[in-house]
N, C-alpha and C positions, 0 to 999 in steps of 0.2 A: 209431610204427614203420611203415614202408611195407609194403604187402602184397607177397607173394612175387612175383607177376607183374611188379609195378613194379620191384622190386629186380633181377629177372632181366633185364628189358628195359633198365634203366639200365646193367647190367653189359655187355650187348651193345653199347650205345652207347659205353661207355668203351673196349671192345675195338676198335671201329671208328675212333674218333677221340677225342682229348682235348677236353674242353669248351672252347669258345671264347666267352668273355664279354667285355663291354666294361669289366668291373671295377666297374660300378655296379649292374647288374641280374643276377639269378640265372637268366639264360636263355642257352642256347647259341645263338650266331649261326648256326652251321652247320646244326643240325637243328631248332632251336626248342624243345628240351626244357628243362624246369626243371632247374636244377643245385642243388648243396648250398649254394651261396652266391655272392656276386658275383665271387669269385675263380675259381670253377668247378672244384673238385677232382674232382667226380663228377657224372654225370647222375642225376637223380631225377625221372623223368617222373611227372606226376600221373595219376590215374585217367582224367580226361577227355582226356588226350593219347595214351593207349595205342594206339588204332586208328591214328591218324595216324603215330605213331612206328614202329609195326610196318610200316606201308606204306612209310615212308621207308627202314627197314632193308632191306626186300625189294627196293626200287628200287636201293639201293646195292649189294646183292649181285648184282643183274642187271648193273649197270654194271661191276662188278669182273669178272664172268664174260666179258662182251663184251670188256673190255680185255685179259684174259688170252688170249682166243681170237685177237684181232687180233695180239698180240705173238707168239703161237705161229706164226701164218701167216708173219710176217716172218722168223722163224727166228732 
């Protein structure tokens, strides 16, 4: 069973985007997180990936905020 932090972070990734795998490897092409299998139903980041994945999520949130701000200016 995955630790609570890994499960929570995996859920955040799932909310952000569906896992994109090549069908042979259990790795998401978009964020680099481990997935639950080659088909990629859910993200399951390993303990060693947690810092990088949290940084990736923070960067995605910043990008989304910038995108919303730019769209609001355009009206």
